[in-house]
ROVEX-389743 format. One record per residue (C-alpha): residue number from 1; z, y, x. Coordinates in Angstrom, 3 decimals, always signed. Each point is the difference from the previous one (the first is absolute). Example, Ala and Ser with C-alpha at 12.3 -4.5 7.8 and 13.67 -1.06 7.14 Angstrom:
2
REC lumvo        w        v        u
REC     1   +7.800   -4.500  +12.300
REC     2   -0.660   +3.440   +1.370
This chain:
503
REC lumvo        w        v        u
REC     1  +32.411  -19.299  +98.392
REC     2   +1.710   +2.696   +2.017
REC     3   -2.179   +2.870   +1.109
REC     4   -0.585   +0.401   +3.717
REC     5   +1.306   +3.116   +1.747
REC     6   -3.622   +0.881   +0.721
REC     7   -0.862   +0.064   -3.697
REC     8   +3.166   +1.825   -0.996
REC     9   -0.715   +2.727   +2.538
REC    10   -3.594   +0.359   -1.176
REC    11   +1.081   +0.097   -3.648
REC    12   +1.877   +3.203   +0.752
REC    13   -3.234   +1.522   +1.321
REC    14   -1.906   -1.112   -3.114
REC    15   +2.630   +1.519   -2.277
REC    16   -0.058   +3.285   +1.917
REC    17   -3.785   +0.218   -0.402
REC    18   -0.072   -1.075   -3.653
REC    19   -2.214   +2.371   -1.991
REC    20   +0.210   +1.117   -3.647
REC    21   -3.740   -0.736   -0.172
REC    22   -1.527   -3.489   -0.258
REC    23   +0.208   -1.832   +3.330
REC    24   -2.113   -2.869   +1.312
REC    25   +1.238   -2.337   +2.729
REC    26   -2.952   -1.580   +1.809
REC    27   +0.474   -3.126   +2.110
REC    28   -2.361   -1.589   +2.491
REC    29   +0.342   -3.806   -0.186
REC    30   -0.641   -1.915   +3.235
REC    31   +2.891   +0.439   +2.469
REC    32   +1.546   +2.588   -2.344
REC    33   +1.040   -1.925   -3.105
REC    34   -0.617   -3.404   +1.569
REC    35   +0.367   -1.402   +3.480
REC    36   -3.376   -0.673   +1.597
REC    37   -3.482   -0.075   -1.486
REC    38   -0.914   -1.188   -3.482
REC    39   -3.504   -0.874   +1.245
REC    40   +1.513   -2.508   +2.420
REC    41   +1.821   -1.748   -2.851
REC    42   -3.215   -0.013   -2.046
REC    43   -1.950   -1.457   +2.929
REC    44   +2.613   -2.721   +0.447
REC    45   -0.319   -0.994   -3.643
REC    46   -3.790   -0.015   +0.335
REC    47   +0.308   -2.479   +2.869
REC    48   +2.400   -2.213   -1.943
REC    49   -2.207   -0.032   -3.096
REC    50   -2.791   -1.910   +1.790
REC    51   -2.468   +1.299   -2.539
REC    52   -3.637   +0.389   +1.081
REC    53   -0.450   +3.406   +1.606
REC    54   +3.721   +0.804   +0.121
REC    55   +0.298   -0.871   +3.714
REC    56   -2.777   +2.485   +0.816
REC    57   +1.716   +2.661   -2.107
REC    58   +3.285   -0.665   +1.797
REC    59   -1.700   +0.396   +3.352
REC    60   -1.385   +3.394   -1.021
REC    61   +3.430   +1.126   -1.199
REC    62   +1.703   -1.056   +3.220
REC    63   -2.597   +1.733   +2.161
REC    64   +0.431   +3.284   -1.869
REC    65   +3.801   +0.133   -0.217
REC    66   +1.488   +3.107   +1.659
REC    67   -3.275   +1.196   +1.530
REC    68   +0.299   +3.541   -1.330
REC    69   -1.066   +2.292   +2.818
REC    70   -1.751   +2.645   -2.065
REC    71   -1.042   +0.453   -3.615
REC    72   -3.696   -0.587   +0.583
REC    73   +0.579   -3.190   +2.009
REC    74   +2.538   -1.357   -2.490
REC    75   -2.363   +0.678   -2.894
REC    76   -2.727   -1.934   +1.822
REC    77   +2.376   -2.930   +0.564
REC    78   +1.059   +0.033   -3.652
REC    79   -3.594   +0.006   -1.197
REC    80   -0.738   -2.930   +2.301
REC    81   +2.906   -1.925   -1.492
REC    82   -1.106   +0.761   -3.544
REC    83   -3.565   -1.118   +0.788
REC    84   +1.414   -3.387   +1.040
REC    85   +1.692   -0.248   -3.398
REC    86   -3.223   +0.446   -1.990
REC    87   -0.309   -2.708   -2.633
REC    88   +3.704   -0.922   +0.106
REC    89   +1.452   -0.497   -3.493
REC    90   +2.553   +2.719   -0.640
REC    91   +2.388   -2.542   -1.468
REC    92   +0.173   -1.710   +3.417
REC    93   +1.279   +3.194   +1.629
REC    94   +2.459   +0.576   -2.839
REC    95   +1.411   -3.485   +0.576
REC    96   +0.144   +0.530   +3.753
REC    97   +1.912   +3.237   -0.537
REC    98   +2.550   -1.612   -2.295
REC    99   +0.493   -2.961   +2.359
REC   100   +0.360   +2.318   +2.994
REC   101   +2.640   +1.967   -1.884
REC   102   +1.885   -3.122   -1.079
REC   103   -0.068   -1.590   +3.455
REC   104   +0.697   +2.994   +2.253
REC   105   -0.583   +3.546   -1.263
REC   106   +2.747   -0.109   -2.620
REC   107   +2.640   -0.870   +2.576
REC   108   -1.383   +2.511   +2.521
REC   109   +0.837   +3.034   -2.174
REC   110   +2.564   +2.048   +1.898
REC   111   +3.389   +0.165   -1.690
REC   112   +0.196   +3.687   +0.909
REC   113   -3.388   +0.577   -1.639
REC   114   +1.260   -1.533   -3.241
REC   115   +3.009   +2.308   +0.103
REC   116   -2.091   +3.123   +0.605
REC   117   -2.458   -0.890   -2.747
REC   118   +2.874   -0.473   -2.403
REC   119   +1.609   +3.283   +1.005
REC   120   -3.202   +1.954   -0.583
REC   121   -0.381   -1.715   -3.368
REC   122   +3.549   +0.915   -1.037
REC   123   -0.779   +3.632   +0.804
REC   124   -2.919   -0.203   -2.411
REC   125   -2.681   +0.185   +2.691
REC   126   -3.373   -1.635   -0.616
REC   127   -0.630   -2.883   +2.413
REC   128   -3.392   -0.731   +1.534
REC   129   -1.172   -2.407   +2.689
REC   130   -2.918   +1.492   +1.901
REC   131   -1.599   -2.553   +2.309
REC   132   -3.293   -0.872   +1.669
REC   133   +0.532   -3.587   -1.140
REC   134   -1.636   -1.408   -3.131
REC   135   +1.726   -0.535   -3.317
REC   136   +0.165   -3.742   +0.740
REC   137   +2.585   +0.811   +2.676
REC   138   +1.665   +3.039   -1.563
REC   139   +0.534   -0.945   -3.645
REC   140   +2.522   -2.850   +0.552
REC   141   +2.119   +2.218   +2.279
REC   142   -0.147   +2.900   -2.459
REC   143   +1.014   -2.315   -2.835
REC   144   +2.979   -1.319   +1.984
REC   145   +1.206   +3.535   +0.741
REC   146   -0.575   +1.274   -3.530
REC   147   -2.598   +2.515   +1.164
REC   148   -2.420   +0.794   -2.811
REC   149   -2.788   +1.806   +1.830
REC   150   -2.084   -0.991   +3.005
REC   151   -2.766   +1.714   +1.951
REC   152   -1.897   -2.525   +2.064
REC   153   -3.460   -0.902   +1.244
REC   154   -2.176   -1.122   -2.885
REC   155   -2.806   -2.535   +0.324
REC   156   -3.009   -0.496   -2.226
REC   157   +0.027   -3.045   -2.257
REC   158   -2.982   -1.193   -1.998
REC   159   +0.085   -2.988   -2.362
REC   160   +3.374   -1.043   +1.418
REC   161   -1.168   +0.002   +3.648
REC   162   +0.416   +2.515   +2.821
REC   163   -3.217   +1.770   +0.902
REC   164   +1.113   +0.734   +3.565
REC   165   +0.082   +3.770   -0.598
REC   166   +2.660   +2.675   -0.305
REC   167   +0.661   +1.596   -3.365
REC   168   +0.473   +3.660   +0.830
REC   169   +1.727   +1.193   +3.179
REC   170   +2.101   -2.075   +2.368
REC   171   +3.677   +0.808   -0.659
REC   172   +0.602   +0.910   +3.630
REC   173   +0.489   +3.243   +1.909
REC   174   -1.406   +2.851   -2.071
REC   175   -0.679   -2.541   -2.737
REC   176   +3.760   -0.297   -0.528
REC   177   +0.239   +3.777   -0.410
REC   178   -2.662   -0.080   -2.727
REC   179   +1.739   -2.884   -1.775
REC   180   +3.441   +1.647   +0.267
REC   181   -1.276   +3.306   -1.388
REC   182   -1.531   -1.809   -2.946
REC   183   +3.260   -1.863   -0.672
REC   184   +2.099   +3.159   +0.342
REC   185   -2.191   +1.786   -2.559
REC   186   +0.358   -2.979   -2.332
REC   187   +3.783   +0.427   +0.069
REC   188   -0.041   +3.800   -0.134
REC   189   +1.373   +0.206   +3.548
REC   190   -1.087   +1.629   +3.244
REC   191   -0.161   -1.468   +3.503
REC   192   +2.351   +2.783   +1.123
REC   193   +2.839   -1.618   -1.981
REC   194   -1.014   -3.565   +0.890
REC   195   +1.282   -2.553   +2.504
REC   196   -2.067   -2.318   +2.171
REC   197   +1.352   -2.910   +2.039
REC   198   -2.318   -1.453   +2.648
REC   199   +0.088   -1.844   +3.319
REC   200   -3.374   +1.076   +1.428
REC   201   -1.511   +3.104   +1.567
REC   202   -3.157   -0.976   -1.920
REC   203   +1.811   +1.510   -2.996
REC   204   +0.497   +3.399   +1.633
REC   205   -2.407   +1.698   -2.461
REC   206   +2.277   -0.827   -2.959
REC   207   +3.232   +0.343   +1.983
REC   208   -0.980   +3.592   +0.811
REC   209   -0.882   +0.780   -3.636
REC   210   +3.224   -1.102   -1.699
REC   211   +3.133   +2.104   +0.028
REC   212   +2.213   -2.936   +1.048
REC   213   -1.617   -2.263   +2.623
REC   214   +2.104   -2.904   +1.331
REC   215   -1.000   -2.067   +3.041
REC   216   +1.062   -3.497   -0.989
REC   217   +0.103   -2.772   +2.626
REC   218   -2.355   +2.298   +1.897
REC   219   -2.531   -1.017   +2.604
REC   220   +0.567   +1.649   +3.416
REC   221   -2.702   +2.551   -0.787
REC   222   +1.490   +0.965   -3.378
REC   223   +3.532   +0.070   +1.393
REC   224   -1.085   +2.474   +2.658
REC   225   -1.619   +2.258   -2.574
REC   226   +2.945   -0.297   -2.397
REC   227   +2.431   +1.062   +2.743
REC   228   -2.199   +2.973   +0.878
REC   229   -0.171   +1.081   -3.657
REC   230   +3.669   -0.842   -0.717
REC   231   -0.880   -2.433   -2.763
REC   232   +2.584   -2.578   -1.093
REC   233   -0.380   -3.379   +1.711
REC   234   +1.150   -3.254   -1.616
REC   235   +0.077   -3.326   +1.804
REC   236   +0.744   -2.947   -2.283
REC   237   +1.735   -3.000   +1.553
REC   238   +0.489   -2.461   -2.888
REC   239   -3.273   -1.812   +0.787
REC   240   -0.157   +0.275   +3.787
REC   241   -2.409   -1.914   +2.194
REC   242   +1.140   -3.388   +1.343
REC   243   +1.373   +0.132   +3.548
REC   244   +1.661   -2.303   +2.490
REC   245   +3.405   +0.455   -1.645
REC   246   -1.456   -1.047   -3.370
REC   247   -1.513   -3.094   +1.562
REC   248   +3.239   -0.994   +1.759
REC   249   +2.076   +0.543   -3.148
REC   250   -2.435   -2.055   -2.045
REC   251   +0.078   -2.890   +2.470
REC   252   +3.812   +0.055   +0.199
REC   253   +0.365   +0.124   -3.789
REC   254   -2.454   -2.878   -0.409
REC   255   +1.916   -2.001   +2.590
REC   256   +3.152   +0.641   -2.034
REC   257   -1.498   -2.030   -2.853
REC   258   -0.350   -3.060   +2.195
REC   259   +3.430   +0.598   +1.561
REC   260   +1.552   +0.296   -3.458
REC   261   -1.207   -3.448   -1.002
REC   262   +1.321   -1.415   +3.279
REC   263   +3.382   +1.700   -0.451
REC   264   +0.281   -1.408   -3.519
REC   265   -0.818   -3.514   +1.168
REC   266   +2.560   +0.249   +2.808
REC   267   +2.685   +1.240   -2.379
REC   268   -0.760   -2.840   -2.406
REC   269   +0.348   -2.579   +2.787
REC   270   +3.257   +1.462   +1.315
REC   271   +1.768   +0.722   -3.286
REC   272   -1.678   -2.472   -2.337
REC   273   -0.051   +2.751   -2.619
REC   274   -3.381   +0.993   -1.506
REC   275   +1.636   +3.034   -1.594
REC   276   +1.348   +1.284   +3.302
REC   277   -3.331   -0.673   +1.687
REC   278   -1.924   +2.014   -2.585
REC   279   +2.462   +2.877   +0.193
REC   280   -0.345   -0.066   +3.777
REC   281   -3.776   +0.231   -0.418
REC   282   +0.339   +2.966   -2.369
REC   283   +2.292   +1.849   +2.381
REC   284   -2.233   -0.744   +2.979
REC   285   -3.202   +1.046   -1.766
REC   286   +1.463   +3.193   -1.491
REC   287   +1.978   +1.195   +3.018
REC   288   -2.211   -0.971   +2.915
REC   289   -3.252   +0.481   -1.907
REC   290   +0.969   +3.547   -1.013
REC   291   +1.093   +0.825   +3.555
REC   292   -3.233   -1.255   +1.562
REC   293   -2.087   +1.791   -2.637
REC   294   +1.837   +3.259   +0.749
REC   295   +1.351   +0.356   -3.529
REC   296   +2.961   +2.165   -0.849
REC   297   +1.390   +0.288   -3.520
REC   298   +1.261   +2.704   -2.334
REC   299   +1.485   -1.846   -2.986
REC   300   +1.282   +1.596   -3.176
REC   301   +2.060   -2.317   -2.211
REC   302   +1.041   -2.574   +2.625
REC   303   +3.016   -0.953   -2.122
REC   304   -2.281   -1.554   -2.640
REC   305   -1.292   -2.638   +2.446
REC   306   +3.261   -1.943   -0.157
REC   307   +1.370   +1.135   -3.361
REC   308   -1.111   -3.053   -1.990
REC   309   -1.270   -3.279   +1.401
REC   310   -1.983   -2.037   -0.778
REC   311   -2.508   +2.524   -1.289
REC   312   -3.720   +0.570   -0.149
REC   313   -0.982   +2.658   +2.527
REC   314   -3.321   +1.610   -0.893
REC   315   -1.985   +2.103   +2.482
REC   316   -3.294   +1.859   -0.005
REC   317   -2.485   -1.800   +2.255
REC   318   -1.430   +2.248   +2.725
REC   319   -0.587   -1.975   +3.191
REC   320   +0.357   -3.293   +1.836
REC   321   +3.160   +1.573   +1.436
REC   322   +1.679   -0.210   -3.413
REC   323   +1.361   -3.451   +0.861
REC   324   +1.647   +1.283   +3.187
REC   325   +1.482   +2.969   -1.850
REC   326   +1.320   -2.054   -2.916
REC   327   +1.556   -2.458   +2.462
REC   328   +1.733   +2.923   +1.703
REC   329   +1.280   +1.311   -3.343
REC   330   +1.074   -3.238   -1.699
REC   331   +1.072   -1.947   +3.110
REC   332   +1.359   -3.139   -1.651
REC   333   -0.338   -2.472   -2.864
REC   334   -3.396   +0.933   -1.369
REC   335   -3.470   -1.457   -0.310
REC   336   -3.243   +1.870   -0.433
REC   337   -3.158   -0.400   -2.048
REC   338   -3.406   +0.268   +1.654
REC   339   -3.610   -0.943   -0.673
REC   340   -0.974   -3.643   +0.439
REC   341   -2.584   +0.762   +2.701
REC   342   +2.730   +0.855   +2.524
REC   343   +1.385   -3.529   -0.129
REC   344   -2.946   -1.080   +2.158
REC   345   +0.264   +2.892   +2.452
REC   346   +0.369   -1.362   +3.538
REC   347   +2.809   +2.384   +0.972
REC   348   +1.614   +1.052   -3.276
REC   349   -0.325   -3.262   -1.924
REC   350   +2.620   -2.078   +1.888
REC   351   +2.461   +2.909   -0.004
REC   352   -0.358   +0.645   -3.716
REC   353   +0.346   -3.677   -0.852
REC   354   +3.079   -0.371   +2.194
REC   355   +1.604   +2.923   -1.795
REC   356   -0.592   -1.585   -3.415
REC   357   -2.622   +2.520   -1.119
REC   358   -1.467   -0.514   -3.466
REC   359   -3.803   +0.047   +0.139
REC   360   -1.899   +1.381   -2.976
REC   361   -3.570   -0.909   -0.868
REC   362   -1.059   +3.224   -1.686
REC   363   -3.025   -1.648   -1.623
REC   364   +1.922   -2.890   -1.546
REC   365   +0.582   +0.117   -3.741
REC   366   +3.113   -2.218   +0.252
REC   367   +2.807   +1.575   +2.041
REC   368   +2.694   -2.406   -1.161
REC   369   +0.564   -1.465   +3.499
REC   370   +0.671   +3.447   +1.497
REC   371   +2.335   +0.875   -2.834
REC   372   +1.919   -3.242   +0.441
REC   373   +0.342   +0.610   +3.757
REC   374   +1.275   +3.494   -0.718
REC   375   +2.451   -1.310   -2.573
REC   376   +1.341   -2.561   +2.505
REC   377   +0.433   +2.661   +2.692
REC   378   +1.974   +2.248   -2.364
REC   379   +2.224   -2.910   -1.085
REC   380   +0.731   -0.635   +3.693
REC   381   +1.200   +3.580   +0.349
REC   382   -3.074   +1.352   +1.742
REC   383   -1.586   +3.297   -0.919
REC   384   -3.734   +0.461   -0.439
REC   385   -2.252   +2.627   +1.598
REC   386   -3.052   +0.712   -2.143
REC   387   -2.764   +2.614   +0.109
REC   388   -0.751   +0.478   -3.724
REC   389   -3.393   +1.568   +0.758
REC   390   -1.146   -3.330   +1.434
REC   391   -2.311   +1.641   +2.525
REC   392   -0.370   +3.179   +2.038
REC   393   -2.041   +2.970   -1.096
REC   394   -2.490   +1.509   +2.436
REC   395   +1.680   +3.401   -0.057
REC   396   +3.687   -0.767   -0.552
REC   397   +0.219   +1.151   -3.614
REC   398   +1.906   -2.242   -2.400
REC   399   -1.961   -2.654   -1.846
REC   400   +1.053   -1.495   -3.339
REC   401   +3.100   -2.198   +0.150
REC   402   -0.343   -3.634   -1.016
REC   403   +2.670   -1.545   -2.229
REC   404   +1.141   -3.046   +2.000
REC   405   +3.038   +1.643   +1.588
REC   406   +1.243   +1.262   -3.364
REC   407   -0.492   -3.404   -1.622
REC   408   +2.117   -1.636   +2.716
REC   409   +2.691   +2.681   -0.184
REC   410   +0.391   -0.431   -3.738
REC   411   -0.286   -3.791   +0.094
REC   412   +2.627   -0.373   +2.751
REC   413   +2.181   +2.982   -1.023
REC   414   -0.148   +1.640   +3.430
REC   415   -0.525   +3.712   +0.693
REC   416   -3.063   +1.634   +1.499
REC   417   +0.587   +2.228   +3.027
REC   418   -2.974   +2.318   +0.597
REC   419   -0.760   +0.699   +3.690
REC   420   -2.412   +2.916   +0.462
REC   421   -1.930   +0.039   +3.296
REC   422   -1.353   +3.490   +0.610
REC   423   -2.158   -0.034   +3.118
REC   424   -0.428   -3.424   +1.590
REC   425   -3.711   +0.759   +0.358
REC   426   +0.879   +2.605   +2.647
REC   427   +0.956   -2.920   +2.256
REC   428   -2.708   -2.439   -1.114
REC   429   -2.628   +1.115   -2.540
REC   430   -1.867   -2.550   -2.059
REC   431   -2.812   -1.626   +1.956
REC   432   +1.478   +0.963   +3.398
REC   433   +1.655   -2.260   +2.567
REC   434   +1.423   +2.330   +2.641
REC   435   +3.497   +1.314   -0.675
REC   436   +1.233   +3.553   +0.440
REC   437   +3.685   +1.026   +0.205
REC   438   +1.238   +1.637   -3.194
REC   439   +3.123   +0.919   -1.918
REC   440   -0.174   -1.952   -3.244
REC   441   +1.499   +1.684   -3.050
REC   442   +1.529   -2.387   -2.539
REC   443   +1.623   +0.685   -3.368
REC   444   +2.059   -2.763   -1.608
REC   445   +0.486   +0.731   -3.694
REC   446   +3.031   -1.180   -2.006
REC   447   -0.237   -3.566   -1.372
REC   448   -1.491   -0.515   -3.451
REC   449   +1.915   -2.482   -2.124
REC   450   -2.052   -2.807   -1.517
REC   451   +1.236   +0.864   -3.469
REC   452   -1.348   +3.542   +0.304
REC   453   -3.591   -0.970   +0.753
REC   454   -1.334   -0.229   -3.551
REC   455   -3.504   -1.386   -0.413
REC   456   -1.781   -1.142   +3.159
REC   457   -2.794   +2.535   -0.486
REC   458   +2.427   +2.884   -0.513
REC   459   +2.120   -1.102   +2.956
REC   460   -2.950   -0.085   +2.394
REC   461   -1.179   +3.416   -1.192
REC   462   +3.448   +1.612   +0.260
REC   463   +0.647   -1.413   +3.465
REC   464   -3.350   +1.236   +1.263
REC   465   +0.877   +3.467   -1.303
REC   466   +3.293   -0.129   +1.899
REC   467   -1.856   -0.917   +3.180
REC   468   -2.389   +2.896   -0.478
REC   469   +2.878   +2.403   -0.597
REC   470   +1.716   -1.183   +3.192
REC   471   -3.221   +0.376   +1.992
REC   472   -0.350   +3.546   -1.324
REC   473   +3.614   +1.031   +0.579
REC   474   -0.320   +1.030   +3.657
REC   475   -3.100   +1.988   -0.859
REC   476   +1.812   +1.829   -2.794
REC   477   +2.925   +0.843   +2.261
REC   478   -2.364   +1.340   +2.640
REC   479   -1.980   +2.127   -2.432
REC   480   +3.188   +1.468   -1.409
REC   481   +1.115   +0.891   +3.521
REC   482   -3.184   +2.041   +0.480
REC   483   +0.306   +1.640   -3.448
REC   484   -3.233   -1.569   -1.185
REC   485   -0.810   +1.004   -3.595
REC   486   -0.379   -3.514   -1.435
REC   487   -2.877   -0.652   -2.364
REC   488   -0.772   -3.128   -1.937
REC   489   -2.767   -2.071   +1.527
REC   490   -3.268   -0.243   -1.905
REC   491   +0.153   -3.240   -1.966
REC   492   -3.591   +0.198   -1.174
REC   493   -2.977   -1.875   +1.387
REC   494   -1.313   +1.713   +3.132
REC   495   -3.459   +1.513   +0.067
REC   496   -0.803   -2.356   +2.840
REC   497   +0.956   -3.054   -2.049
REC   498   -1.977   +1.310   -2.964
REC   499   -3.094   +0.621   +2.078
REC   500   +0.274   -3.412   +1.624
REC   501   +0.462   -1.871   -3.266
REC   502   -2.922   +1.825   -1.599
REC   503   -2.537   -1.280   +2.520
């Protein structure tokens, strides 16, 4: 993924301030690392769970969201919320936190935040999330960003149930200063050499203590104070709030799906050619759908899209927009694979069926019908578009590659053409429905001959490594351009993961 100009500019400031002493980079979480409030996502999951008492807990969470008008008042609100949680099994909150992350929080992490976290890590800085939220909200986000240490509000647990009381001090206001000092001492660092990214003037106590405060997606109050103190200000835009333009683009793109099916049917009636009708549908969906969605493309390796056909085009699954993007890239004579559930979708189902899509029941032990349909399509000269991960991850990182695409390539002696999608989630993150304009970066790697694949297991592993290398390439170019002293990432188990698994 290419780094934004905002991040590149800020990287220069980080490098200029880099200290020979240990450095800690502290990050607030809500509206700093993620768009919105983690408590809102947790409350939503509590409502959906329909467990006894969860609706009451959700109501308390919703009432208390963003009512921070003074440390004493916020502490009182927090204690009231905790009192309502007394007797709740801790495992219920752990599950709510993981579901909230999977459904919404994972996709709400700002792309720019990921880039900054990675840059600080490459400089050897210690990374810490410091948040007033509980570990049930913070730990999944920290794990996704590879942040080992967290400072958050702790709650008392007895015999596996919450007691309704705080454990220690609320990690808010001056409480964040205490927590940050403790963490800095742990790493042999000082707050003078540290960084702190926050959106809220509630964090002024810690912002004033660190040597490198950064107002990040600041509230009006914090922005005013940051301007007066000449602090850096960062406004992330990769996870912006829905607006009228997003709504209009979403409606127009959705209408394109219905129009595509109609255009294909009309072409079939006029020409009598199913092949021409399907190619017309592909062109219509890719071209018009991309235009309505506000997608522009930067493609590296375009020549590989037409070099050898038929072929099996693999792509990393990021968003519902993948189908529009692959249609724009491949344009003609291809069929896609998708999960069986979409065959019954009121809008997508008829379109996918008309295009000859191969539906996969991921729970079925016998996939012989899908394989036979794929074999027939290849014999007819059609290419296949397959996402070897089989599903989307919550955060966009690569999942393990399944072996079906490699089996077909070797069985039918056709090449695999890897298509790497870098940032589709900037236009439509997982779990979201409103589109945002974006420039989609695509890398098309050279075709892999069927005879060079080796064993299916080795082939899937090697191809995944190539995808990861391509996803990292823009980052590496950017870090070289800022003279970043590259360090190997820690491959060990994080302290956060160890502490979680030891419970």
